[in-house]
A tleap script that builds the chain and sets N, CA, C and O, in Angstrom:
source leaprc.protein.ff14SB
mol = sequence {
  NMET GLY SER GLY ARG PRO ALA THR ASP ALA
  ALA THR SER ALA ARG MET SER ARG GLN ARG
  ARG VAL GLY THR ALA PRO GLU LEU ALA LEU
  ARG ARG GLU LEU HIE ARG ARG GLY CYS ARG
  TYR PHE VAL ASP ARG ALA PRO LEU LYS GLY
  LEU ARG ARG ARG ALA ASP LEU VAL PHE PRO
  ARG ARG ARG VAL ALA VAL TYR VAL ASP GLY
  CYS PHE TRP HIE SER CYS PRO GLN HIE ALA
  THR SER PRO ARG ASN ASN ALA GLN TRP TRP
  SER GLU LYS LEU ALA GLY ASN VAL THR ARG
  ASP ARG ASP THR ASP THR ARG LEU ILE ALA
  ALA GLY TRP GLN VAL VAL ARG ILE TRP GLU
  HIE GLU ASP ALA ALA THR ALA ALA ASP ARG
  VAL GLN ALA ALA LEU ALA ASP CARG
}
set mol.1.N position { -11.759 -54.757 -0.617 }
set mol.1.CA position { -12.985 -55.397 -0.233 }
set mol.1.C position { -14.134 -54.504 -0.667 }
set mol.1.O position { -14.221 -53.365 -0.207 }
set mol.2.N position { -14.991 -54.962 -1.508 }
set mol.2.CA position { -16.158 -54.184 -1.891 }
set mol.2.C position { -15.942 -53.416 -3.158 }
set mol.2.O position { -14.883 -53.486 -3.782 }
set mol.3.N position { -16.957 -52.682 -3.528 }
set mol.3.CA position { -16.983 -52.008 -4.800 }
set mol.3.C position { -16.406 -50.613 -4.745 }
set mol.3.O position { -16.380 -49.930 -5.768 }
set mol.4.N position { -15.945 -50.161 -3.598 }
set mol.4.CA position { -15.463 -48.813 -3.470 }
set mol.4.C position { -16.572 -47.842 -3.095 }
set mol.4.O position { -16.306 -46.691 -2.747 }
set mol.5.N position { -17.818 -48.305 -3.166 }
set mol.5.CA position { -18.944 -47.486 -2.747 }
set mol.5.C position { -18.979 -47.427 -1.232 }
set mol.5.O position { -18.541 -48.366 -0.567 }
set mol.6.N position { -19.491 -46.340 -0.675 }
set mol.6.CA position { -19.617 -46.300 0.786 }
set mol.6.C position { -20.602 -47.363 1.265 }
set mol.6.O position { -21.509 -47.761 0.534 }
set mol.7.N position { -20.413 -47.806 2.484 }
set mol.7.CA position { -21.239 -48.876 3.036 }
set mol.7.C position { -22.674 -48.432 3.268 }
set mol.7.O position { -23.602 -49.232 3.150 }
set mol.8.N position { -22.860 -47.163 3.597 }
set mol.8.CA position { -24.176 -46.688 3.997 }
set mol.8.C position { -24.362 -45.246 3.590 }
set mol.8.O position { -23.441 -44.605 3.083 }
set mol.9.N position { -25.560 -44.741 3.814 }
set mol.9.CA position { -25.798 -43.315 3.604 }
set mol.9.C position { -25.180 -42.540 4.770 }
set mol.9.O position { -24.728 -43.148 5.741 }
set mol.10.N position { -25.155 -41.228 4.689 }
set mol.10.CA position { -24.477 -40.398 5.689 }
set mol.10.C position { -25.078 -40.558 7.083 }
set mol.10.O position { -24.337 -40.629 8.064 }
set mol.11.N position { -26.388 -40.616 7.189 }
set mol.11.CA position { -27.025 -40.737 8.508 }
set mol.11.C position { -26.689 -42.073 9.167 }
set mol.11.O position { -26.383 -42.132 10.358 }
set mol.12.N position { -26.751 -43.126 8.385 }
set mol.12.CA position { -26.425 -44.451 8.928 }
set mol.12.C position { -24.956 -44.512 9.306 }
set mol.12.O position { -24.599 -45.061 10.348 }
set mol.13.N position { -24.116 -43.954 8.469 }
set mol.13.CA position { -22.684 -43.930 8.753 }
set mol.13.C position { -22.393 -43.194 10.057 }
set mol.13.O position { -21.584 -43.649 10.865 }
set mol.14.N position { -23.049 -42.063 10.259 }
set mol.14.CA position { -22.854 -41.301 11.497 }
set mol.14.C position { -23.312 -42.104 12.710 }
set mol.14.O position { -22.637 -42.116 13.739 }
set mol.15.N position { -24.456 -42.775 12.591 }
set mol.15.CA position { -24.967 -43.591 13.695 }
set mol.15.C position { -24.007 -44.732 14.008 }
set mol.15.O position { -23.735 -45.013 15.175 }
set mol.16.N position { -23.498 -45.380 12.985 }
set mol.16.CA position { -22.607 -46.523 13.198 }
set mol.16.C position { -21.257 -46.090 13.759 }
set mol.16.O position { -20.613 -46.850 14.483 }
set mol.17.N position { -20.827 -44.880 13.432 }
set mol.17.CA position { -19.545 -44.406 13.953 }
set mol.17.C position { -19.602 -44.203 15.463 }
set mol.17.O position { -18.565 -44.162 16.125 }
set mol.18.N position { -20.806 -44.077 16.008 }
set mol.18.CA position { -20.972 -43.909 17.449 }
set mol.18.C position { -21.046 -45.244 18.191 }
set mol.18.O position { -21.131 -45.255 19.419 }
set mol.19.N position { -21.014 -46.361 17.477 }
set mol.19.CA position { -21.029 -47.677 18.116 }
set mol.19.C position { -19.773 -47.834 18.962 }
set mol.19.O position { -18.667 -47.533 18.512 }
set mol.20.N position { -19.954 -48.306 20.188 }
set mol.20.CA position { -18.803 -48.508 21.070 }
set mol.20.C position { -17.996 -49.713 20.596 }
set mol.20.O position { -18.556 -50.727 20.180 }
set mol.21.N position { -16.684 -49.587 20.667 }
set mol.21.CA position { -15.798 -50.687 20.348 }
set mol.21.C position { -15.324 -51.346 21.639 }
set mol.21.O position { -15.073 -52.551 21.683 }
set mol.22.N position { -15.208 -50.537 22.683 }
set mol.22.CA position { -14.745 -51.009 23.988 }
set mol.22.C position { -15.785 -50.593 25.020 }
set mol.22.O position { -16.382 -49.523 24.908 }
set mol.23.N position { -15.999 -51.424 26.007 }
set mol.23.CA position { -16.904 -51.058 27.089 }
set mol.23.C position { -18.372 -51.174 26.735 }
set mol.23.O position { -19.196 -50.400 27.222 }
set mol.24.N position { -18.706 -52.141 25.887 }
set mol.24.CA position { -20.112 -52.372 25.562 }
set mol.24.C position { -20.814 -52.959 26.781 }
set mol.24.O position { -20.161 -53.474 27.689 }
set mol.25.N position { -22.128 -52.883 26.801 }
set mol.25.CA position { -22.893 -53.406 27.946 }
set mol.25.C position { -22.593 -54.891 28.214 }
set mol.25.O position { -22.377 -55.255 29.370 }
set mol.26.N position { -22.571 -55.766 27.188 }
set mol.26.CA position { -22.254 -57.181 27.471 }
set mol.26.C position { -20.836 -57.364 28.018 }
set mol.26.O position { -20.604 -58.203 28.888 }
set mol.27.N position { -19.896 -56.577 27.502 }
set mol.27.CA position { -18.518 -56.672 27.989 }
set mol.27.C position { -18.439 -56.203 29.446 }
set mol.27.O position { -17.788 -56.845 30.270 }
set mol.28.N position { -19.092 -55.098 29.759 }
set mol.28.CA position { -19.079 -54.589 31.137 }
set mol.28.C position { -19.723 -55.583 32.102 }
set mol.28.O position { -19.239 -55.767 33.218 }
set mol.29.N position { -20.806 -56.218 31.678 }
set mol.29.CA position { -21.465 -57.209 32.536 }
set mol.29.C position { -20.520 -58.378 32.814 }
set mol.29.O position { -20.442 -58.847 33.950 }
set mol.30.N position { -19.811 -58.848 31.805 }
set mol.30.CA position { -18.852 -59.942 31.996 }
set mol.30.C position { -17.711 -59.493 32.902 }
set mol.30.O position { -17.306 -60.226 33.804 }
set mol.31.N position { -17.196 -58.298 32.666 }
set mol.31.CA position { -16.108 -57.794 33.498 }
set mol.31.C position { -16.531 -57.696 34.959 }
set mol.31.O position { -15.786 -58.096 35.854 }
set mol.32.N position { -17.737 -57.158 35.202 }
set mol.32.CA position { -18.228 -57.050 36.583 }
set mol.32.C position { -18.339 -58.428 37.244 }
set mol.32.O position { -17.943 -58.612 38.395 }
set mol.33.N position { -18.882 -59.385 36.497 }
set mol.33.CA position { -19.056 -60.731 37.055 }
set mol.33.C position { -17.704 -61.384 37.355 }
set mol.33.O position { -17.532 -61.986 38.415 }
set mol.34.N position { -16.760 -61.271 36.445 }
set mol.34.CA position { -15.437 -61.860 36.678 }
set mol.34.C position { -14.735 -61.173 37.850 }
set mol.34.O position { -14.105 -61.833 38.676 }
set mol.35.N position { -14.846 -59.847 37.918 }
set mol.35.CA position { -14.216 -59.108 39.016 }
set mol.35.C position { -14.840 -59.509 40.352 }
set mol.35.O position { -14.133 -59.688 41.344 }
set mol.36.N position { -16.163 -59.649 40.376 }
set mol.36.CA position { -16.861 -60.084 41.584 }
set mol.36.C position { -16.343 -61.442 42.062 }
set mol.36.O position { -16.292 -61.714 43.262 }
set mol.37.N position { -15.962 -62.287 41.102 }
set mol.37.CA position { -15.445 -63.626 41.425 }
set mol.37.C position { -13.954 -63.626 41.757 }
set mol.37.O position { -13.369 -64.675 42.027 }
set mol.38.N position { -13.347 -62.444 41.735 }
set mol.38.CA position { -11.936 -62.349 42.105 }
set mol.38.C position { -10.965 -62.439 40.954 }
set mol.38.O position { -9.755 -62.478 41.178 }
set mol.39.N position { -11.451 -62.473 39.733 }
set mol.39.CA position { -10.572 -62.544 38.567 }
set mol.39.C position { -10.058 -61.148 38.227 }
set mol.39.O position { -10.813 -60.177 38.275 }
set mol.40.N position { -8.792 -61.048 37.889 }
set mol.40.CA position { -8.190 -59.785 37.487 }
set mol.40.C position { -7.627 -59.957 36.079 }
set mol.40.O position { -7.100 -61.016 35.738 }
set mol.41.N position { -7.742 -58.927 35.281 }
set mol.41.CA position { -7.459 -59.031 33.850 }
set mol.41.C position { -7.071 -57.667 33.306 }
set mol.41.O position { -7.237 -56.644 33.971 }
set mol.42.N position { -6.560 -57.672 32.103 }
set mol.42.CA position { -6.317 -56.440 31.362 }
set mol.42.C position { -7.463 -56.265 30.371 }
set mol.42.O position { -8.035 -57.245 29.892 }
set mol.43.N position { -7.791 -55.019 30.070 }
set mol.43.CA position { -8.894 -54.688 29.179 }
set mol.43.C position { -8.350 -54.109 27.877 }
set mol.43.O position { -7.434 -53.287 27.883 }
set mol.44.N position { -8.936 -54.557 26.746 }
set mol.44.CA position { -8.619 -54.003 25.431 }
set mol.44.C position { -7.110 -54.006 25.187 }
set mol.44.O position { -6.482 -52.956 25.053 }
set mol.45.N position { -6.554 -55.198 25.134 }
set mol.45.CA position { -5.109 -55.353 25.011 }
set mol.45.C position { -4.786 -56.406 23.952 }
set mol.45.O position { -5.494 -57.403 23.813 }
set mol.46.N position { -3.718 -56.170 23.218 }
set mol.46.CA position { -3.253 -57.159 22.245 }
set mol.46.C position { -2.541 -58.279 23.006 }
set mol.46.O position { -1.582 -58.017 23.731 }
set mol.47.N position { -2.995 -59.508 22.850 }
set mol.47.CA position { -2.353 -60.614 23.567 }
set mol.47.C position { -0.915 -60.875 23.098 }
set mol.47.O position { -0.059 -61.248 23.901 }
set mol.48.N position { -0.655 -60.683 21.818 }
set mol.48.CA position { 0.674 -60.950 21.257 }
set mol.48.C position { 1.290 -59.677 20.707 }
set mol.48.O position { 0.619 -58.885 20.046 }
set mol.49.N position { 2.561 -59.488 20.981 }
set mol.49.CA position { 3.261 -58.361 20.369 }
set mol.49.C position { 3.261 -58.555 18.859 }
set mol.49.O position { 3.481 -59.658 18.358 }
set mol.50.N position { 3.015 -57.479 18.157 }
set mol.50.CA position { 3.018 -57.534 16.703 }
set mol.50.C position { 1.684 -57.942 16.100 }
set mol.50.O position { 1.502 -57.819 14.889 }
set mol.51.N position { 0.750 -58.421 16.907 }
set mol.51.CA position { -0.577 -58.773 16.406 }
set mol.51.C position { -1.503 -57.605 16.715 }
set mol.51.O position { -1.826 -57.359 17.877 }
set mol.52.N position { -1.927 -56.893 15.694 }
set mol.52.CA position { -2.719 -55.678 15.875 }
set mol.52.C position { -4.200 -55.995 16.067 }
set mol.52.O position { -5.067 -55.332 15.496 }
set mol.53.N position { -4.473 -56.996 16.861 }
set mol.53.CA position { -5.846 -57.391 17.163 }
set mol.53.C position { -5.973 -57.477 18.672 }
set mol.53.O position { -5.293 -58.270 19.323 }
set mol.54.N position { -6.841 -56.664 19.213 }
set mol.54.CA position { -6.959 -56.542 20.652 }
set mol.54.C position { -8.082 -57.439 21.183 }
set mol.54.O position { -9.158 -57.537 20.593 }
set mol.55.N position { -7.799 -58.080 22.298 }
set mol.55.CA position { -8.819 -58.883 22.972 }
set mol.55.C position { -9.559 -57.983 23.958 }
set mol.55.O position { -9.012 -56.987 24.432 }
set mol.56.N position { -10.788 -58.337 24.258 }
set mol.56.CA position { -11.563 -57.557 25.224 }
set mol.56.C position { -11.002 -57.726 26.628 }
set mol.56.O position { -10.888 -56.755 27.376 }
set mol.57.N position { -10.653 -58.949 26.983 }
set mol.57.CA position { -10.033 -59.249 28.277 }
set mol.57.C position { -8.828 -60.137 28.037 }
set mol.57.O position { -8.879 -61.063 27.228 }
set mol.58.N position { -7.750 -59.853 28.740 }
set mol.58.CA position { -6.529 -60.647 28.588 }
set mol.58.C position { -6.011 -61.037 29.964 }
set mol.58.O position { -5.895 -60.207 30.866 }
set mol.59.N position { -5.705 -62.322 30.100 }
set mol.59.CA position { -5.099 -62.882 31.297 }
set mol.59.C position { -3.706 -63.352 30.867 }
set mol.59.O position { -3.535 -64.525 30.533 }
set mol.60.N position { -2.705 -62.458 30.869 }
set mol.60.CA position { -1.405 -62.798 30.264 }
set mol.60.C position { -0.670 -63.953 30.941 }
set mol.60.O position { -0.056 -64.770 30.256 }
set mol.61.N position { -0.719 -64.036 32.257 }
set mol.61.CA position { 0.001 -65.124 32.932 }
set mol.61.C position { -0.576 -66.486 32.581 }
set mol.61.O position { 0.152 -67.474 32.484 }
set mol.62.N position { -1.877 -66.531 32.393 }
set mol.62.CA position { -2.549 -67.786 32.046 }
set mol.62.C position { -2.654 -67.972 30.534 }
set mol.62.O position { -3.032 -69.040 30.052 }
set mol.63.N position { -2.317 -66.930 29.805 }
set mol.63.CA position { -2.387 -66.942 28.334 }
set mol.63.C position { -3.797 -67.280 27.843 }
set mol.63.O position { -4.005 -68.178 27.028 }
set mol.64.N position { -4.744 -66.524 28.374 }
set mol.64.CA position { -6.140 -66.648 27.966 }
set mol.64.C position { -6.597 -65.292 27.433 }
set mol.64.O position { -6.425 -64.262 28.086 }
set mol.65.N position { -7.178 -65.312 26.242 }
set mol.65.CA position { -7.719 -64.103 25.618 }
set mol.65.C position { -9.223 -64.286 25.446 }
set mol.65.O position { -9.676 -65.320 24.956 }
set mol.66.N position { -9.993 -63.278 25.850 }
set mol.66.CA position { -11.445 -63.344 25.799 }
set mol.66.C position { -11.957 -62.266 24.849 }
set mol.66.O position { -11.558 -61.104 24.934 }
set mol.67.N position { -12.839 -62.668 23.952 }
set mol.67.CA position { -13.478 -61.757 23.006 }
set mol.67.C position { -14.977 -61.804 23.228 }
set mol.67.O position { -15.572 -62.881 23.249 }
set mol.68.N position { -15.594 -60.635 23.394 }
set mol.68.CA position { -17.047 -60.536 23.486 }
set mol.68.C position { -17.503 -60.022 22.123 }
set mol.68.O position { -17.387 -58.834 21.821 }
set mol.69.N position { -18.021 -60.937 21.311 }
set mol.69.CA position { -18.362 -60.632 19.921 }
set mol.69.C position { -19.809 -60.178 19.785 }
set mol.69.O position { -20.726 -60.803 20.318 }
set mol.70.N position { -19.993 -59.087 19.065 }
set mol.70.CA position { -21.329 -58.595 18.765 }
set mol.70.C position { -21.997 -59.486 17.727 }
set mol.70.O position { -21.357 -59.940 16.778 }
set mol.71.N position { -23.277 -59.728 17.915 }
set mol.71.CA position { -24.008 -60.630 17.018 }
set mol.71.C position { -24.018 -60.129 15.572 }
set mol.71.O position { -23.864 -60.927 14.647 }
set mol.72.N position { -24.194 -58.837 15.366 }
set mol.72.CA position { -24.199 -58.302 14.006 }
set mol.72.C position { -22.804 -58.353 13.394 }
set mol.72.O position { -22.618 -58.917 12.316 }
set mol.73.N position { -21.836 -57.774 14.068 }
set mol.73.CA position { -20.498 -57.595 13.494 }
set mol.73.C position { -19.745 -58.906 13.281 }
set mol.73.O position { -18.860 -58.974 12.428 }
set mol.74.N position { -20.078 -59.934 14.032 }
set mol.74.CA position { -19.341 -61.196 13.940 }
set mol.74.C position { -20.217 -62.348 13.449 }
set mol.74.O position { -19.829 -63.511 13.560 }
set mol.75.N position { -21.382 -62.035 12.913 }
set mol.75.CA position { -22.276 -63.002 12.254 }
set mol.75.C position { -22.685 -64.164 13.152 }
set mol.75.O position { -22.449 -65.329 12.834 }
set mol.76.N position { -23.298 -63.824 14.267 }
set mol.76.CA position { -23.816 -64.831 15.198 }
set mol.76.C position { -24.763 -65.783 14.466 }
set mol.76.O position { -25.639 -65.325 13.732 }
set mol.77.N position { -24.605 -67.096 14.649 }
set mol.77.CA position { -25.496 -68.041 13.978 }
set mol.77.C position { -26.958 -67.909 14.412 }
set mol.77.O position { -27.854 -68.305 13.666 }
set mol.78.N position { -27.214 -67.361 15.601 }
set mol.78.CA position { -28.575 -67.192 16.084 }
set mol.78.C position { -29.186 -65.847 15.693 }
set mol.78.O position { -30.368 -65.777 15.359 }
set mol.79.N position { -28.385 -64.780 15.732 }
set mol.79.CA position { -28.955 -63.439 15.641 }
set mol.79.C position { -28.418 -62.582 14.495 }
set mol.79.O position { -28.768 -61.405 14.406 }
set mol.80.N position { -27.601 -63.122 13.638 }
set mol.80.CA position { -27.023 -62.315 12.557 }
set mol.80.C position { -28.129 -61.795 11.638 }
set mol.80.O position { -29.122 -62.475 11.378 }
set mol.81.N position { -27.926 -60.586 11.163 }
set mol.81.CA position { -28.837 -59.999 10.180 }
set mol.81.C position { -28.009 -59.559 8.979 }
set mol.81.O position { -26.802 -59.340 9.084 }
set mol.82.N position { -28.668 -59.438 7.858 }
set mol.82.CA position { -27.991 -59.002 6.630 }
set mol.82.C position { -28.631 -57.703 6.161 }
set mol.82.O position { -29.796 -57.694 5.762 }
set mol.83.N position { -27.887 -56.618 6.205 }
set mol.83.CA position { -28.444 -55.353 5.742 }
set mol.83.C position { -28.871 -55.446 4.277 }
set mol.83.O position { -28.197 -56.076 3.463 }
set mol.84.N position { -29.988 -54.817 3.957 }
set mol.84.CA position { -30.479 -54.808 2.576 }
set mol.84.C position { -29.832 -53.696 1.764 }
set mol.84.O position { -29.596 -53.845 0.565 }
set mol.85.N position { -29.546 -52.573 2.432 }
set mol.85.CA position { -28.902 -51.467 1.743 }
set mol.85.C position { -27.424 -51.811 1.524 }
set mol.85.O position { -26.696 -52.076 2.480 }
set mol.86.N position { -26.990 -51.804 0.268 }
set mol.86.CA position { -25.605 -52.123 -0.086 }
set mol.86.C position { -25.229 -53.525 0.406 }
set mol.86.O position { -24.182 -53.719 1.023 }
set mol.87.N position { -26.082 -54.475 0.129 }
set mol.87.CA position { -25.976 -55.842 0.645 }
set mol.87.C position { -24.646 -56.513 0.304 }
set mol.87.O position { -24.066 -57.193 1.151 }
set mol.88.N position { -24.162 -56.335 -0.907 }
set mol.88.CA position { -22.906 -56.986 -1.294 }
set mol.88.C position { -21.735 -56.488 -0.447 }
set mol.88.O position { -20.922 -57.281 0.028 }
set mol.89.N position { -21.659 -55.181 -0.264 }
set mol.89.CA position { -20.580 -54.606 0.537 }
set mol.89.C position { -20.623 -55.167 1.951 }
set mol.89.O position { -19.599 -55.586 2.489 }
set mol.90.N position { -21.827 -55.173 2.559 }
set mol.90.CA position { -21.961 -55.663 3.919 }
set mol.90.C position { -21.667 -57.152 4.018 }
set mol.90.O position { -21.060 -57.597 4.992 }
set mol.91.N position { -22.078 -57.910 3.050 }
set mol.91.CA position { -21.794 -59.345 3.052 }
set mol.91.C position { -20.284 -59.584 3.087 }
set mol.91.O position { -19.798 -60.412 3.858 }
set mol.92.N position { -19.554 -58.862 2.258 }
set mol.92.CA position { -18.094 -58.997 2.223 }
set mol.92.C position { -17.458 -58.520 3.522 }
set mol.92.O position { -16.533 -59.149 4.034 }
set mol.93.N position { -17.955 -57.407 4.052 }
set mol.93.CA position { -17.422 -56.849 5.295 }
set mol.93.C position { -17.598 -57.831 6.451 }
set mol.93.O position { -16.644 -58.114 7.175 }
set mol.94.N position { -18.802 -58.347 6.626 }
set mol.94.CA position { -19.075 -59.250 7.744 }
set mol.94.C position { -18.345 -60.586 7.584 }
set mol.94.O position { -17.865 -61.152 8.566 }
set mol.95.N position { -18.261 -61.085 6.357 }
set mol.95.CA position { -17.498 -62.320 6.107 }
set mol.95.C position { -16.019 -62.096 6.426 }
set mol.95.O position { -15.347 -62.982 6.955 }
set mol.96.N position { -15.526 -60.916 6.103 }
set mol.96.CA position { -14.137 -60.577 6.429 }
set mol.96.C position { -13.896 -60.544 7.930 }
set mol.96.O position { -12.840 -60.968 8.400 }
set mol.97.N position { -14.869 -60.042 8.686 }
set mol.97.CA position { -14.747 -60.035 10.148 }
set mol.97.C position { -14.620 -61.457 10.689 }
set mol.97.O position { -13.783 -61.731 11.550 }
set mol.98.N position { -15.458 -62.354 10.178 }
set mol.98.CA position { -15.430 -63.747 10.635 }
set mol.98.C position { -14.103 -64.404 10.255 }
set mol.98.O position { -13.515 -65.131 11.055 }
set mol.99.N position { -13.644 -64.150 9.055 }
set mol.99.CA position { -12.350 -64.692 8.616 }
set mol.99.C position { -11.224 -64.194 9.514 }
set mol.99.O position { -10.350 -64.967 9.906 }
set mol.100.N position { -11.244 -62.903 9.840 }
set mol.100.CA position { -10.217 -62.333 10.726 }
set mol.100.C position { -10.307 -62.947 12.119 }
set mol.100.O position { -9.280 -63.218 12.742 }
set mol.101.N position { -11.531 -63.170 12.618 }
set mol.101.CA position { -11.692 -63.813 13.923 }
set mol.101.C position { -11.045 -65.194 13.940 }
set mol.101.O position { -10.309 -65.529 14.868 }
set mol.102.N position { -11.324 -66.001 12.905 }
set mol.102.CA position { -10.747 -67.354 12.856 }
set mol.102.C position { -9.226 -67.297 12.732 }
set mol.102.O position { -8.525 -68.121 13.320 }
set mol.103.N position { -8.707 -66.324 11.966 }
set mol.103.CA position { -7.261 -66.161 11.829 }
set mol.103.C position { -6.649 -65.766 13.178 }
set mol.103.O position { -5.592 -66.273 13.555 }
set mol.104.N position { -7.305 -64.876 13.890 }
set mol.104.CA position { -6.828 -64.473 15.220 }
set mol.104.C position { -6.778 -65.682 16.144 }
set mol.104.O position { -5.784 -65.895 16.838 }
set mol.105.N position { -7.847 -66.474 16.155 }
set mol.105.CA position { -7.887 -67.680 16.992 }
set mol.105.C position { -6.720 -68.602 16.656 }
set mol.105.O position { -6.018 -69.080 17.547 }
set mol.106.N position { -6.521 -68.843 15.368 }
set mol.106.CA position { -5.457 -69.739 14.919 }
set mol.106.C position { -4.083 -69.238 15.359 }
set mol.106.O position { -3.259 -70.015 15.843 }
set mol.107.N position { -3.841 -67.948 15.191 }
set mol.107.CA position { -2.539 -67.379 15.584 }
set mol.107.C position { -2.301 -67.469 17.088 }
set mol.107.O position { -1.208 -67.814 17.537 }
set mol.108.N position { -3.333 -67.157 17.852 }
set mol.108.CA position { -3.169 -67.211 19.308 }
set mol.108.C position { -2.965 -68.643 19.791 }
set mol.108.O position { -2.106 -68.892 20.637 }
set mol.109.N position { -3.730 -69.569 19.271 }
set mol.109.CA position { -3.584 -70.976 19.662 }
set mol.109.C position { -2.190 -71.485 19.304 }
set mol.109.O position { -1.570 -72.208 20.084 }
set mol.110.N position { -1.701 -71.108 18.130 }
set mol.110.CA position { -0.356 -71.517 17.712 }
set mol.110.C position { 0.718 -70.954 18.648 }
set mol.110.O position { 1.783 -71.550 18.814 }
set mol.111.N position { 0.428 -69.805 19.255 }
set mol.111.CA position { 1.380 -69.183 20.180 }
set mol.111.C position { 1.173 -69.657 21.625 }
set mol.111.O position { 1.805 -69.138 22.546 }
set mol.112.N position { 0.292 -70.640 21.820 }
set mol.112.CA position { 0.096 -71.209 23.146 }
set mol.112.C position { -0.989 -70.549 23.986 }
set mol.112.O position { -1.042 -70.755 25.198 }
set mol.113.N position { -1.844 -69.770 23.366 }
set mol.113.CA position { -2.933 -69.106 24.077 }
set mol.113.C position { -4.212 -69.920 23.962 }
set mol.113.O position { -4.382 -70.711 23.034 }
set mol.114.N position { -5.101 -69.716 24.914 }
set mol.114.CA position { -6.452 -70.255 24.823 }
set mol.114.C position { -7.382 -69.080 24.543 }
set mol.114.O position { -7.292 -68.035 25.187 }
set mol.115.N position { -8.271 -69.265 23.580 }
set mol.115.CA position { -9.195 -68.212 23.173 }
set mol.115.C position { -10.600 -68.578 23.630 }
set mol.115.O position { -11.059 -69.701 23.423 }
set mol.116.N position { -11.279 -67.617 24.256 }
set mol.116.CA position { -12.664 -67.795 24.663 }
set mol.116.C position { -13.477 -66.752 23.897 }
set mol.116.O position { -13.226 -65.552 24.015 }
set mol.117.N position { -14.440 -67.211 23.122 }
set mol.117.CA position { -15.332 -66.327 22.365 }
set mol.117.C position { -16.699 -66.341 23.038 }
set mol.117.O position { -17.301 -67.397 23.230 }
set mol.118.N position { -17.170 -65.165 23.386 }
set mol.118.CA position { -18.458 -64.990 24.044 }
set mol.118.C position { -19.341 -64.177 23.102 }
set mol.118.O position { -18.898 -63.156 22.576 }
set mol.119.N position { -20.577 -64.610 22.882 }
set mol.119.CA position { -21.522 -63.807 22.094 }
set mol.119.C position { -22.155 -62.762 23.003 }
set mol.119.O position { -22.369 -63.014 24.188 }
set mol.120.N position { -22.449 -61.612 22.459 }
set mol.120.CA position { -23.023 -60.523 23.249 }
set mol.120.C position { -24.335 -60.911 23.930 }
set mol.120.O position { -24.685 -60.331 24.958 }
set mol.121.N position { -25.058 -61.872 23.381 }
set mol.121.CA position { -26.349 -62.247 23.964 }
set mol.121.C position { -26.217 -63.265 25.106 }
set mol.121.O position { -27.210 -63.575 25.764 }
set mol.122.N position { -25.030 -63.779 25.346 }
set mol.122.CA position { -24.851 -64.781 26.393 }
set mol.122.C position { -24.989 -64.162 27.779 }
set mol.122.O position { -24.594 -63.018 28.005 }
set mol.123.N position { -25.547 -64.924 28.690 }
set mol.123.CA position { -25.666 -64.524 30.079 }
set mol.123.C position { -24.271 -64.316 30.675 }
set mol.123.O position { -23.380 -65.140 30.469 }
set mol.124.N position { -24.080 -63.224 31.408 }
set mol.124.CA position { -22.762 -62.887 31.951 }
set mol.124.C position { -22.244 -63.959 32.902 }
set mol.124.O position { -21.053 -64.270 32.882 }
set mol.125.N position { -23.108 -64.528 33.728 }
set mol.125.CA position { -22.664 -65.554 34.681 }
set mol.125.C position { -22.219 -66.817 33.952 }
set mol.125.O position { -21.215 -67.426 34.322 }
set mol.126.N position { -22.953 -67.209 32.928 }
set mol.126.CA position { -22.586 -68.387 32.139 }
set mol.126.C position { -21.278 -68.136 31.395 }
set mol.126.O position { -20.411 -69.008 31.329 }
set mol.127.N position { -21.150 -66.951 30.845 }
set mol.127.CA position { -19.916 -66.594 30.137 }
set mol.127.C position { -18.735 -66.583 31.107 }
set mol.127.O position { -17.648 -67.051 30.768 }
set mol.128.N position { -18.947 -66.051 32.312 }
set mol.128.CA position { -17.880 -66.031 33.314 }
set mol.128.C position { -17.481 -67.450 33.707 }
set mol.128.O position { -16.306 -67.717 33.957 }
set mol.129.N position { -18.454 -68.365 33.762 }
set mol.129.CA position { -18.136 -69.776 34.035 }
set mol.129.C position { -17.188 -70.313 32.966 }
set mol.129.O position { -16.227 -71.015 33.280 }
set mol.130.N position { -17.459 -69.985 31.708 }
set mol.130.CA position { -16.593 -70.463 30.608 }
set mol.130.C position { -15.192 -69.881 30.714 }
set mol.130.O position { -14.205 -70.579 30.482 }
set mol.131.N position { -15.104 -68.599 31.065 }
set mol.131.CA position { -13.783 -67.969 31.215 }
set mol.131.C position { -13.042 -68.620 32.377 }
set mol.131.O position { -11.859 -68.938 32.256 }
set mol.132.N position { -13.721 -68.817 33.490 }
set mol.132.CA position { -13.060 -69.443 34.640 }
set mol.132.C position { -12.622 -70.863 34.336 }
set mol.132.O position { -11.576 -71.298 34.818 }
set mol.133.N position { -13.392 -71.589 33.553 }
set mol.133.CA position { -12.995 -72.951 33.160 }
set mol.133.C position { -11.714 -72.894 32.329 }
set mol.133.O position { -10.820 -73.721 32.507 }
set mol.134.N position { -11.627 -71.930 31.433 }
set mol.134.CA position { -10.417 -71.778 30.607 }
set mol.134.C position { -9.224 -71.428 31.495 }
set mol.134.O position { -8.126 -71.948 31.293 }
set mol.135.N position { -9.432 -70.558 32.468 }
set mol.135.CA position { -8.341 -70.192 33.383 }
set mol.135.C position { -7.901 -71.383 34.217 }
set mol.135.O position { -6.709 -71.554 34.474 }
set mol.136.N position { -8.848 -72.206 34.641 }
set mol.136.CA position { -8.528 -73.386 35.446 }
set mol.136.C position { -7.721 -74.405 34.646 }
set mol.136.O position { -6.894 -75.127 35.204 }
set mol.137.N position { -7.963 -74.460 33.339 }
set mol.137.CA position { -7.225 -75.388 32.470 }
set mol.137.C position { -5.767 -74.988 32.324 }
set mol.137.O position { -4.932 -75.799 31.925 }
set mol.138.N position { -5.465 -73.753 32.642 }
set mol.138.CA position { -4.118 -73.236 32.422 }
set mol.138.C position { -3.356 -73.314 33.706 }
set mol.138.O position { -2.188 -72.929 33.755 }
savepdb mol mol.pdb
quit
């Protein structure tokens, strides 16, 4: 994927390496809201054995996997931005993330799971309502 050139300069690369993958503010807000409502879940867990893609929250008995997607990294239709520096590399990288997300959804659904995708900008209470609706369906 890409031209083999680095994605960014050294300073940008260092800053991006400090981005949290687990325990982001939107994820923590959703977790707190769900816990307050009595929901119990696993954090940062692969829903399926052999699938090296971890969900942010997993409800294994109900077979519900929840992903809290960052607007930049997952190309939110409302808030996505396109970096100007090394634009081609970033375009391919972000498109690859979206492709992997759809593949993950397809694999989990085929295995009998329900997938809930939450954007980082969504209100935690509204997002928790969506997760609870998915749990109720199961």
